[in-house]
ZAGUKE-540318 format. One line per field, with one value per residue: residue number from 1; chain; x, y negated, z negated of N, C-alpha, C in turn. Coordinates in nm, 4 decimals. Layout:
<pts>
num <- c(NUM, ...)
cadena <- c(A, ...)
n_px <- c(X, ...)
n_py <- c(Y, ...)
n_pz <- c(Z, ...)
ca_px <- c(X, ...)
ca_py <- c(Y, ...)
ca_pz <- c(Z, ...)
c_px <- c(X, ...)
c_py <- c(Y, ...)
c_pz <- c(Z, ...)
</pts>
This chain:
<pts>
num <- c(1, 2, 3, 4, 5, 6, 7, 8, 9, 10, 11, 12, 13, 14, 15, 16, 17, 18, 19, 20, 21, 22, 23, 24, 25, 26, 27, 28, 29, 30, 31, 32, 33, 34, 35, 36, 37, 38, 39, 40, 41, 42, 43, 44, 45, 46, 47, 48, 49, 50, 51, 52, 53, 54, 55, 56, 57, 58, 59, 60, 61, 62, 63, 64, 65, 66, 67, 68, 69, 70, 71, 72, 73, 74, 75, 76, 77, 78, 79, 80, 81, 82, 83, 84, 85, 86, 87, 88, 89, 90, 91, 92, 93, 94, 95, 96, 97, 98, 99, 100, 101, 102, 103, 104, 105, 106, 107, 108, 109, 110, 111, 112, 113, 114, 115, 116, 117, 118, 119, 120, 121, 122, 123, 124, 125, 126, 127, 128, 129, 130, 131, 132, 133, 134, 135, 136, 137, 138, 139, 140, 141, 142, 143, 144, 145, 146, 147, 148, 149, 150, 151, 152, 153, 154, 155, 156, 157, 158, 159, 160, 161, 162, 163, 164, 165, 166, 167, 168, 169, 170, 171, 172, 173, 174, 175, 176, 177, 178, 179, 180, 181, 182, 183, 184, 185, 186, 187, 188, 189, 190, 191, 192, 193, 194, 195, 196, 197, 198)
cadena <- c(A, A, A, A, A, A, A, A, A, A, A, A, A, A, A, A, A, A, A, A, A, A, A, A, A, A, A, A, A, A, A, A, A, A, A, A, A, A, A, A, A, A, A, A, A, A, A, A, A, A, A, A, A, A, A, A, A, A, A, A, A, A, A, A, A, A, A, A, A, A, A, A, A, A, A, A, A, A, A, A, A, A, A, A, A, A, A, A, A, A, A, A, A, A, A, A, A, A, A, A, A, A, A, A, A, A, A, A, A, A, A, A, A, A, A, A, A, A, A, A, A, A, A, A, A, A, A, A, A, A, A, A, A, A, A, A, A, A, A, A, A, A, A, A, A, A, A, A, A, A, A, A, A, A, A, A, A, A, A, A, A, A, A, A, A, A, A, A, A, A, A, A, A, A, A, A, A, A, A, A, A, A, A, A, A, A, A, A, A, A, A, A, A, A, A, A, A, A)
n_px <- c(10.2985, 10.3122, 10.5474, 10.6159, 10.8714, 10.9740, 11.2020, 11.3601, 11.5956, 11.8434, 12.0979, 12.2061, 12.4111, 12.5470, 12.3772, 12.2091, 11.9570, 11.8525, 12.0181, 11.9332, 11.6619, 11.6757, 11.7503, 11.5412, 11.3741, 11.5200, 11.5020, 11.2153, 11.1812, 11.3377, 11.1712, 10.9346, 10.9280, 10.8853, 10.7598, 10.6701, 10.8438, 10.8342, 11.0137, 11.0457, 11.2437, 11.2068, 11.3607, 11.4854, 11.2641, 11.0880, 10.7655, 10.5388, 10.5496, 10.2362, 10.0127, 9.7903, 9.6228, 9.6660, 9.5318, 9.2839, 9.2188, 9.1867, 8.9430, 8.7384, 8.4742, 8.5431, 8.4194, 8.3983, 8.6456, 8.9104, 9.1329, 9.3485, 9.3210, 9.3166, 9.5480, 9.7022, 9.6057, 9.6980, 9.9558, 9.8981, 9.6889, 9.7977, 9.9566, 9.8189, 9.6733, 9.8726, 9.9758, 9.7433, 9.7457, 9.9689, 10.0930, 10.2940, 10.4472, 10.7471, 10.9260, 11.1732, 11.3296, 11.5363, 11.6206, 11.5745, 11.6351, 11.4775, 11.2670, 11.0788, 11.2271, 11.1556, 11.0714, 10.9770, 10.7509, 10.6135, 10.5223, 10.3300, 10.1394, 10.0343, 9.9007, 9.7198, 9.4222, 9.0872, 8.8260, 8.9446, 9.1869, 9.1091, 8.7868, 8.5290, 8.2674, 7.9711, 8.0653, 8.3205, 8.6876, 8.7770, 9.0181, 9.0888, 9.2859, 9.3651, 9.4763, 9.7371, 10.0841, 10.3601, 10.6791, 10.9089, 11.2188, 11.4365, 11.7017, 11.9365, 12.1595, 12.1989, 12.0759, 11.7526, 11.5395, 11.5108, 11.6315, 11.7491, 11.6894, 11.4615, 11.2115, 11.2548, 11.2271, 11.0390, 10.9923, 10.9414, 10.6971, 10.5151, 10.5055, 10.3806, 10.1267, 10.0187, 10.0205, 9.8566, 9.6298, 9.5282, 9.4600, 9.6425, 9.7883, 9.9335, 10.2460, 10.5919, 10.8934, 11.2372, 11.5435, 11.8545, 12.0578, 12.2589, 12.4490, 12.6546, 12.7711, 13.0867, 13.1202, 12.9172, 12.8573, 12.9804, 12.8578, 12.6003, 12.4138, 12.4425, 12.3542, 12.0875, 12.0038, 12.0304, 11.8261, 11.6054, 11.3079, 11.1104)
n_py <- c(-9.3053, -9.2764, -9.2331, -9.2742, -9.1977, -9.2986, -9.2215, -9.3343, -9.3398, -9.1997, -9.2031, -9.1044, -9.1152, -9.3347, -9.4982, -9.8384, -9.9047, -9.6719, -9.6707, -9.9237, -9.8709, -9.6499, -9.8201, -9.9702, -9.7566, -9.6714, -9.8880, -9.8861, -9.6692, -9.6972, -9.8888, -9.7734, -9.5083, -9.1695, -9.1622, -8.9948, -8.8570, -8.8594, -8.7701, -8.8057, -8.7544, -8.8417, -8.7951, -8.5626, -8.3847, -8.4303, -8.5851, -8.4933, -8.6471, -8.7852, -8.6046, -8.4768, -8.2626, -8.3555, -8.6044, -8.5208, -8.3492, -8.5237, -8.6815, -8.4926, -8.3393, -8.1474, -7.9251, -7.8414, -7.7553, -7.5795, -7.3034, -7.4060, -7.7005, -7.7265, -7.6552, -7.8346, -8.0961, -8.0637, -8.1885, -8.4394, -8.4635, -8.3799, -8.5849, -8.8063, -8.7314, -8.7297, -9.0003, -9.1462, -9.0486, -9.1506, -9.4092, -9.6138, -9.6970, -9.6669, -9.7834, -9.7183, -9.8720, -9.9368, -10.1788, -10.1190, -10.1806, -10.4039, -10.3029, -10.0300, -9.7275, -9.4398, -9.2120, -9.3112, -9.4594, -9.2294, -9.1164, -9.2985, -9.3044, -9.0541, -9.1212, -9.3092, -9.3304, -9.3287, -9.3337, -9.1939, -9.3661, -9.6095, -9.7860, -9.8816, -10.1358, -10.2921, -10.5521, -10.5474, -10.4062, -10.2141, -10.1596, -9.8344, -9.7614, -9.8425, -10.0618, -10.0195, -10.0362, -10.1578, -10.1282, -10.2399, -10.1250, -10.3183, -10.2991, -10.4511, -10.5179, -10.7859, -11.1159, -11.1594, -11.2510, -11.5092, -11.8002, -11.8114, -11.5524, -11.4590, -11.4671, -11.2004, -11.0017, -10.7385, -10.5367, -10.5991, -10.7692, -10.5701, -10.3635, -10.4956, -10.5394, -10.3308, -10.1506, -10.3295, -10.3416, -10.0712, -10.1089, -10.1592, -10.4083, -10.5206, -10.6083, -10.6084, -10.6877, -10.6349, -10.7042, -10.5944, -10.7718, -10.8526, -10.6697, -10.6090, -10.8434, -11.0260, -11.2183, -11.1761, -10.8854, -10.7655, -10.8313, -10.8025, -10.5702, -10.5671, -10.8279, -10.8105, -10.6114, -10.6866, -10.9171, -10.7616, -10.7459, -10.5886)
n_pz <- c(-12.4549, -12.1077, -11.8638, -11.5193, -11.2810, -10.9851, -10.7216, -10.4414, -10.2887, -10.1128, -10.2026, -10.4460, -10.7140, -10.6294, -10.5844, -10.6166, -10.6608, -10.7914, -11.0176, -11.1476, -11.1597, -11.3615, -11.5744, -11.6391, -11.7077, -11.9344, -12.1250, -12.1367, -12.2936, -12.5041, -12.6272, -12.6822, -12.8407, -12.8222, -12.5934, -12.2790, -11.9839, -11.6324, -11.3635, -11.0142, -10.7476, -10.4297, -10.2398, -10.2523, -10.2995, -10.0608, -9.9511, -9.6951, -9.3918, -9.2619, -9.0539, -8.8158, -8.9359, -9.2154, -9.2303, -9.1319, -9.3498, -9.5501, -9.4933, -9.5029, -9.6558, -9.9785, -10.0227, -9.7754, -9.6900, -9.5281, -9.5677, -9.4441, -9.4805, -9.7619, -9.8264, -9.7137, -9.8292, -10.0790, -10.1846, -10.1611, -10.3521, -10.5935, -10.6492, -10.6691, -10.8821, -11.0883, -11.0839, -11.1793, -11.4362, -11.5445, -11.7725, -11.7175, -11.4113, -11.2425, -10.9742, -10.7616, -10.4981, -10.2351, -9.9909, -9.6668, -9.3537, -9.3792, -9.4825, -9.6909, -9.7764, -9.5590, -9.7106, -9.9492, -9.8224, -9.7075, -9.9773, -10.0521, -9.8581, -9.8978, -10.1423, -10.0990, -10.0694, -9.9423, -10.1622, -10.3642, -10.4577, -10.3614, -10.2845, -10.0684, -10.0460, -10.0317, -10.1259, -10.0571, -10.0368, -10.3479, -10.5869, -10.7272, -10.9052, -11.2030, -11.4920, -11.5280, -11.5714, -11.3376, -11.2477, -11.0324, -10.9022, -10.7167, -10.4474, -10.2705, -9.9955, -9.8947, -10.0068, -10.0595, -10.1928, -10.2046, -10.0020, -9.6822, -9.5983, -9.6853, -9.5455, -9.4263, -9.6173, -9.6428, -9.8579, -10.1060, -10.0882, -9.9422, -10.1229, -10.3392, -10.2302, -10.1292, -10.3543, -10.5200, -10.3705, -10.4113, -10.7064, -10.8854, -11.0279, -11.1852, -11.1779, -11.1856, -11.0758, -11.0398, -10.9164, -10.7832, -10.5841, -10.3156, -10.3095, -10.1108, -10.0696, -10.0757, -10.3049, -10.4864, -10.5319, -10.7336, -10.9875, -10.9335, -10.9960, -11.2925, -11.3662, -11.2718, -11.4373, -11.7088, -11.6686, -11.7339, -11.8841, -12.1157)
ca_px <- c(10.3114, 10.3495, 10.6271, 10.6250, 10.9504, 11.0000, 11.3223, 11.3526, 11.7162, 11.9236, 12.2649, 12.2461, 12.4790, 12.5859, 12.2355, 12.1881, 11.8062, 11.8556, 12.0903, 11.8356, 11.5398, 11.7122, 11.7793, 11.4037, 11.3216, 11.5739, 11.4411, 11.0896, 11.1752, 11.3676, 11.0509, 10.8095, 10.9671, 10.7970, 10.7030, 10.7297, 10.9122, 10.8352, 11.0779, 11.0625, 11.3338, 11.1571, 11.4607, 11.5141, 11.1322, 11.0076, 10.6178, 10.5420, 10.4888, 10.1178, 9.9918, 9.6615, 9.5960, 9.6526, 9.4264, 9.1444, 9.1699, 9.1497, 8.8214, 8.6427, 8.4533, 8.6266, 8.3261, 8.4125, 8.7816, 8.9673, 9.2645, 9.4504, 9.2963, 9.3285, 9.7112, 9.7591, 9.5933, 9.7683, 10.0584, 9.8342, 9.5917, 9.8934, 10.0457, 9.7238, 9.6565, 10.0055, 9.9589, 9.6552, 9.7496, 10.0910, 10.0577, 10.3778, 10.5225, 10.8674, 10.9500, 11.2979, 11.3095, 11.6372, 11.5451, 11.6258, 11.5936, 11.3853, 11.1492, 11.1002, 11.2741, 11.0381, 11.0250, 10.8546, 10.6288, 10.5284, 10.4556, 10.2196, 10.0404, 9.9455, 9.8144, 9.6374, 9.2985, 8.9482, 8.7337, 9.0331, 9.2503, 9.0381, 8.6738, 8.4750, 8.1616, 7.9349, 8.1627, 8.4667, 8.7628, 8.8081, 9.1174, 9.0404, 9.3833, 9.3739, 9.5254, 9.8654, 10.1866, 10.4275, 10.8004, 11.0032, 11.3592, 11.4690, 11.8183, 11.9763, 12.2917, 12.2026, 12.0099, 11.6125, 11.4334, 11.5120, 11.7031, 11.7071, 11.6585, 11.3457, 11.1395, 11.2913, 11.2095, 10.9038, 10.9892, 10.8521, 10.5590, 10.4432, 10.4680, 10.2785, 10.0234, 9.9432, 9.9690, 9.7532, 9.4868, 9.4685, 9.4057, 9.7622, 9.8370, 10.0370, 10.3802, 10.6943, 11.0004, 11.3766, 11.6266, 11.9777, 12.0662, 12.3874, 12.5513, 12.7359, 12.8308, 13.1930, 13.1047, 12.7749, 12.8456, 13.0431, 12.7889, 12.4533, 12.3592, 12.4747, 12.2843, 11.9676, 11.9958, 12.0315, 11.6989, 11.4854, 11.2252, 10.9903)
ca_py <- c(-9.3798, -9.1642, -9.3008, -9.2013, -9.2537, -9.2514, -9.2472, -9.3114, -9.3777, -9.0760, -9.2325, -9.0360, -9.1736, -9.4682, -9.5929, -9.9408, -9.9010, -9.5564, -9.7405, -10.0135, -9.7877, -9.5919, -9.9020, -10.0103, -9.6581, -9.6524, -9.9902, -9.8396, -9.5658, -9.7495, -9.9713, -9.6824, -9.3888, -9.0785, -9.1613, -8.8944, -8.9270, -8.7717, -8.8233, -8.7355, -8.7815, -8.8291, -8.7500, -8.4104, -8.3303, -8.5401, -8.5666, -8.4617, -8.7418, -8.7519, -8.5337, -8.4518, -8.1843, -8.4078, -8.7040, -8.4444, -8.2815, -8.6421, -8.6975, -8.3639, -8.3019, -8.0389, -7.8005, -7.7856, -7.7222, -7.4501, -7.2662, -7.5034, -7.8132, -7.6885, -7.6680, -7.9884, -8.1787, -8.0170, -8.2783, -8.5950, -8.4428, -8.3683, -8.7129, -8.9065, -8.7081, -8.7617, -9.1445, -9.1743, -8.9965, -9.2254, -9.5518, -9.6934, -9.6341, -9.7220, -9.7259, -9.7367, -9.9123, -10.0019, -10.2505, -10.0389, -10.2333, -10.5121, -10.2458, -9.9333, -9.5838, -9.3668, -9.1181, -9.3836, -9.4799, -9.0905, -9.0854, -9.3891, -9.2499, -8.9468, -9.1490, -9.4215, -9.2487, -9.3965, -9.2724, -9.1572, -9.4661, -9.7318, -9.7563, -9.9804, -10.1486, -10.4259, -10.6422, -10.5161, -10.2934, -10.2039, -10.0458, -9.7549, -9.7065, -9.9805, -10.0568, -9.9637, -10.1359, -10.1170, -10.2024, -10.2247, -10.1431, -10.3133, -10.3247, -10.4671, -10.5524, -10.9296, -11.1993, -11.1450, -11.3186, -11.6748, -11.8492, -11.8003, -11.4189, -11.4225, -11.4056, -11.0467, -10.9114, -10.6647, -10.4565, -10.6427, -10.7984, -10.4758, -10.2673, -10.5590, -10.5587, -10.1897, -10.1017, -10.4121, -10.2892, -9.9693, -10.1581, -10.1821, -10.5491, -10.6012, -10.5564, -10.6891, -10.6733, -10.6620, -10.6919, -10.5982, -10.8123, -10.9167, -10.5719, -10.6091, -10.9761, -10.9981, -11.2797, -11.1196, -10.7400, -10.6976, -10.8670, -10.7870, -10.4660, -10.6372, -10.9435, -10.7169, -10.5260, -10.8136, -10.9689, -10.6600, -10.7502, -10.4948)
ca_pz <- c(-12.3232, -11.9927, -11.7548, -11.3887, -11.2404, -10.8573, -10.6836, -10.2873, -10.2336, -10.0835, -10.2134, -10.5639, -10.8206, -10.5624, -10.5470, -10.7128, -10.7000, -10.8934, -11.1609, -11.1912, -11.2054, -11.4780, -11.6943, -11.6619, -11.7891, -12.0469, -12.1940, -12.1704, -12.3702, -12.6290, -12.6787, -12.6897, -12.8785, -12.8082, -12.4491, -12.2067, -11.8730, -11.5179, -11.2458, -10.8976, -10.6572, -10.3316, -10.0923, -10.2662, -10.2586, -9.9924, -9.8971, -9.5346, -9.2938, -9.2438, -8.9398, -8.8180, -9.0562, -9.3545, -9.2393, -9.1421, -9.4854, -9.6651, -9.4546, -9.5125, -9.8048, -10.0449, -10.0182, -9.6279, -9.6773, -9.4776, -9.6177, -9.3804, -9.5540, -9.9070, -9.8433, -9.6579, -9.9202, -10.2115, -10.2111, -10.2214, -10.4805, -10.7074, -10.6847, -10.7119, -11.0447, -11.1758, -11.0755, -11.2466, -11.5551, -11.5934, -11.7960, -11.6472, -11.3007, -11.2049, -10.8252, -10.7093, -10.3539, -10.1761, -9.8858, -9.5610, -9.2353, -9.4291, -9.5564, -9.7878, -9.7003, -9.5195, -9.8240, -10.0081, -9.7354, -9.7095, -10.0806, -10.0555, -9.7574, -9.9683, -10.2456, -10.0689, -10.0121, -9.9678, -10.2598, -10.4551, -10.5154, -10.3516, -10.2194, -9.9804, -10.0964, -9.9485, -10.1761, -10.0017, -10.1003, -10.4427, -10.6188, -10.8242, -11.0181, -11.2908, -11.6213, -11.5001, -11.5466, -11.2591, -11.2310, -10.9192, -10.9001, -10.5536, -10.4294, -10.1369, -9.9433, -9.9173, -10.0795, -10.0086, -10.3003, -10.1588, -9.9059, -9.5592, -9.5455, -9.7542, -9.4656, -9.3649, -9.7159, -9.6401, -9.9507, -10.2530, -10.0474, -9.9005, -10.2410, -10.4339, -10.1502, -10.1101, -10.4804, -10.5628, -10.3039, -10.5017, -10.8294, -10.9673, -10.9802, -11.2958, -11.0993, -11.2314, -10.9781, -11.0678, -10.8001, -10.7666, -10.4428, -10.2833, -10.3427, -10.0133, -10.0581, -10.1784, -10.4125, -10.5696, -10.5484, -10.8727, -11.1038, -10.9013, -11.1001, -11.4393, -11.3728, -11.2753, -11.5684, -11.8080, -11.6618, -11.7504, -12.0320, -12.1473)
c_px <- c(10.3657, 10.4434, 10.6489, 10.7425, 10.9584, 11.1235, 11.3188, 11.4984, 11.8003, 12.0653, 12.2956, 12.3085, 12.5398, 12.4878, 12.2339, 12.0507, 11.7854, 11.9052, 11.9710, 11.7071, 11.5528, 11.7244, 11.6604, 11.3455, 11.3700, 11.5084, 11.2899, 11.0847, 11.2224, 11.2500, 10.9483, 10.8596, 10.8444, 10.7131, 10.7646, 10.7670, 10.8803, 10.8991, 11.0689, 11.1501, 11.2687, 11.2276, 11.4987, 11.3854, 11.0360, 10.8367, 10.6539, 10.4862, 10.3333, 10.0973, 9.8436, 9.5737, 9.5650, 9.5398, 9.2810, 9.1045, 9.1347, 8.9989, 8.7133, 8.6102, 8.5071, 8.5412, 8.3568, 8.5607, 8.8222, 9.0870, 9.3728, 9.4559, 9.3378, 9.4875, 9.7596, 9.7185, 9.6379, 9.8595, 9.9846, 9.7266, 9.6691, 9.9442, 9.9351, 9.6720, 9.7718, 10.0053, 9.8658, 9.6739, 9.8818, 10.0263, 10.1556, 10.4445, 10.6565, 10.9011, 11.0853, 11.3016, 11.4213, 11.5575, 11.6516, 11.5706, 11.4851, 11.2572, 11.2014, 11.1548, 11.1498, 10.9750, 10.9242, 10.7287, 10.5331, 10.4566, 10.3175, 10.1126, 9.9722, 9.8662, 9.7215, 9.5223, 9.1728, 8.8745, 8.8019, 9.1044, 9.1869, 8.9033, 8.6288, 8.3369, 8.1069, 7.9999, 8.2896, 8.5366, 8.7683, 8.9106, 9.0573, 9.1484, 9.4123, 9.4507, 9.6516, 9.9733, 10.3157, 10.5595, 10.8856, 11.1276, 11.3963, 11.6311, 11.8391, 12.1150, 12.3035, 12.1046, 11.8571, 11.5172, 11.4185, 11.5944, 11.6362, 11.6778, 11.5526, 11.2361, 11.1487, 11.2683, 11.0303, 10.8887, 10.8901, 10.6999, 10.4839, 10.4044, 10.3845, 10.1434, 9.9455, 9.9255, 9.8432, 9.6248, 9.4348, 9.4239, 9.5552, 9.8286, 9.9273, 10.1785, 10.4605, 10.8285, 11.1165, 11.4610, 11.7719, 12.0185, 12.2040, 12.4874, 12.6527, 12.7993, 12.9369, 13.1748, 13.0002, 12.7817, 12.8881, 12.9455, 12.6396, 12.3779, 12.3638, 12.3587, 12.1291, 11.9122, 11.9598, 11.8889, 11.5679, 11.4154, 11.0774, 10.8900)
c_py <- c(-9.2694, -9.2411, -9.1996, -9.2614, -9.2080, -9.3142, -9.2324, -9.3468, -9.2509, -9.0726, -9.1672, -9.1442, -9.3156, -9.5414, -9.7134, -9.9315, -9.7873, -9.6107, -9.8201, -9.9541, -9.7244, -9.6851, -9.9304, -9.8810, -9.6491, -9.7597, -9.9550, -9.7331, -9.5999, -9.8439, -9.9016, -9.5314, -9.2668, -9.0578, -9.0419, -8.9487, -8.7919, -8.8267, -8.7524, -8.8186, -8.7338, -8.7774, -8.6057, -8.3178, -8.4207, -8.4819, -8.5647, -8.5970, -8.7052, -8.7069, -8.5025, -8.3988, -8.2712, -8.5338, -8.6312, -8.3914, -8.3972, -8.6512, -8.5887, -8.3453, -8.1630, -7.8973, -7.7383, -7.7549, -7.5842, -7.4240, -7.3611, -7.6491, -7.8060, -7.7225, -7.7865, -8.1059, -8.1863, -8.1266, -8.4230, -8.5712, -8.4484, -8.4948, -8.8071, -8.8742, -8.7466, -8.9341, -9.2082, -9.1410, -9.0863, -9.3544, -9.6650, -9.6475, -9.7302, -9.6731, -9.7871, -9.7685, -9.9675, -10.0568, -10.1926, -10.1098, -10.3423, -10.4451, -10.1314, -9.8147, -9.5260, -9.2654, -9.1867, -9.4007, -9.3381, -9.0882, -9.1969, -9.3512, -9.1334, -9.0041, -9.2577, -9.3657, -9.2953, -9.2845, -9.2041, -9.2911, -9.5939, -9.6863, -9.8812, -9.9817, -10.2639, -10.5521, -10.6185, -10.4041, -10.3127, -10.1075, -9.9626, -9.7225, -9.8271, -9.9361, -9.9716, -10.0846, -10.0846, -10.2004, -10.1500, -10.2705, -10.1887, -10.3530, -10.3665, -10.5312, -10.7137, -10.9729, -11.2143, -11.2274, -11.4396, -11.6733, -11.7999, -11.6434, -11.3779, -11.3806, -11.2519, -10.9451, -10.8596, -10.5534, -10.5074, -10.6883, -10.6880, -10.3885, -10.3580, -10.5394, -10.4224, -10.1175, -10.1761, -10.3769, -10.1624, -10.0050, -10.1895, -10.3175, -10.6255, -10.5339, -10.6591, -10.6429, -10.7219, -10.6332, -10.7057, -10.6290, -10.8688, -10.8036, -10.5589, -10.7619, -10.9882, -11.0872, -11.2597, -10.9813, -10.6992, -10.7466, -10.8643, -10.7004, -10.5416, -10.7312, -10.8735, -10.6885, -10.6216, -10.9063, -10.8970, -10.6933, -10.6839, -10.5386)
c_pz <- c(-12.2277, -11.8766, -11.6151, -11.3293, -11.0799, -10.7774, -10.5278, -10.2263, -10.2110, -10.1269, -10.3535, -10.6642, -10.7602, -10.5697, -10.6479, -10.7422, -10.8338, -11.0171, -11.2182, -11.2537, -11.3681, -11.5900, -11.7436, -11.7736, -11.9213, -12.1562, -12.2522, -12.3025, -12.5226, -12.7126, -12.7190, -12.7287, -12.8896, -12.6518, -12.3810, -12.0499, -11.7418, -11.4149, -11.1268, -10.8052, -10.5100, -10.1957, -10.1360, -10.2278, -10.1928, -9.9400, -9.7438, -9.4919, -9.2799, -9.0837, -8.9341, -8.9256, -9.1802, -9.3333, -9.2228, -9.2879, -9.5961, -9.6275, -9.4551, -9.6338, -9.8520, -10.0173, -9.8573, -9.5896, -9.6413, -9.5636, -9.5780, -9.4552, -9.6871, -9.9228, -9.7934, -9.7462, -10.0564, -10.2757, -10.2689, -10.3451, -10.6038, -10.7440, -10.7073, -10.8662, -11.1351, -11.1798, -11.1672, -11.4004, -11.6213, -11.6601, -11.7440, -11.5034, -11.2594, -11.0793, -10.7966, -10.5364, -10.2852, -10.0586, -9.7753, -9.4359, -9.2678, -9.4712, -9.6519, -9.6969, -9.6874, -9.6176, -9.8956, -9.9606, -9.7236, -9.8440, -10.0910, -9.9572, -9.8153, -10.0974, -10.2162, -9.9912, -10.0291, -10.0650, -10.3734, -10.5408, -10.4941, -10.2749, -10.1602, -10.0290, -9.9919, -10.0043, -10.1067, -10.0623, -10.2487, -10.5107, -10.7148, -10.9398, -11.0792, -11.4069, -11.6139, -11.4985, -11.4572, -11.2479, -11.1106, -10.9346, -10.7636, -10.5475, -10.2862, -10.0906, -9.9637, -10.0054, -10.0402, -10.0794, -10.2775, -10.0674, -9.7616, -9.5097, -9.6027, -9.6709, -9.3871, -9.4821, -9.7067, -9.7362, -10.0707, -10.2183, -10.0187, -10.0365, -10.3205, -10.3517, -10.1602, -10.2348, -10.5359, -10.5094, -10.3661, -10.6408, -10.9273, -10.9350, -11.0915, -11.2639, -11.1536, -11.1447, -11.0433, -10.9440, -10.8217, -10.6207, -10.4420, -10.2994, -10.2450, -9.9987, -10.1441, -10.3182, -10.5346, -10.5944, -10.6971, -10.9997, -11.0601, -10.9744, -11.2314, -11.4525, -11.3449, -11.3946, -11.6946, -11.8001, -11.7016, -11.8897, -12.0327, -12.2408)
</pts>
């Protein structure tokens, strides 16, 4: 089994999404001896936010690429190849301002490419990245999976939608939530880790 672990929190050892993501990876490795792990900390090696040169390189046939286009599309090509090669993807995603960190969004912008990870036909869009298992390690200061704040959660819903659009529909989310709420914070991470079922 090939595991791809993506980290998007800049908080390092203090990050609940990183701790939860690491716990998922550890359980995967325990259940699958001999598996390989590739970890990318998107805050240390961030993908560039899309600029005109990136967009143009995505929509220009490779045989017409200039040196500038070849350099601009390199991140995208490498990320897509790595994604397709993985069997399991673990994505750490703290809920920031009701959504995902910009570092994770930048990675998604580089992997979501027509003709590479999805396609259009007369039947509509089709995801091209199939037969993957995805685990989401989501953390939040409040409780967003239920209750009055649920409508403000654009993290899990967005990730399920955009990954599903690319063909990754087998998604399980684990959440360490309430990490800033006095009555919940002490047990939030332990409760999330205990809920992990591989």
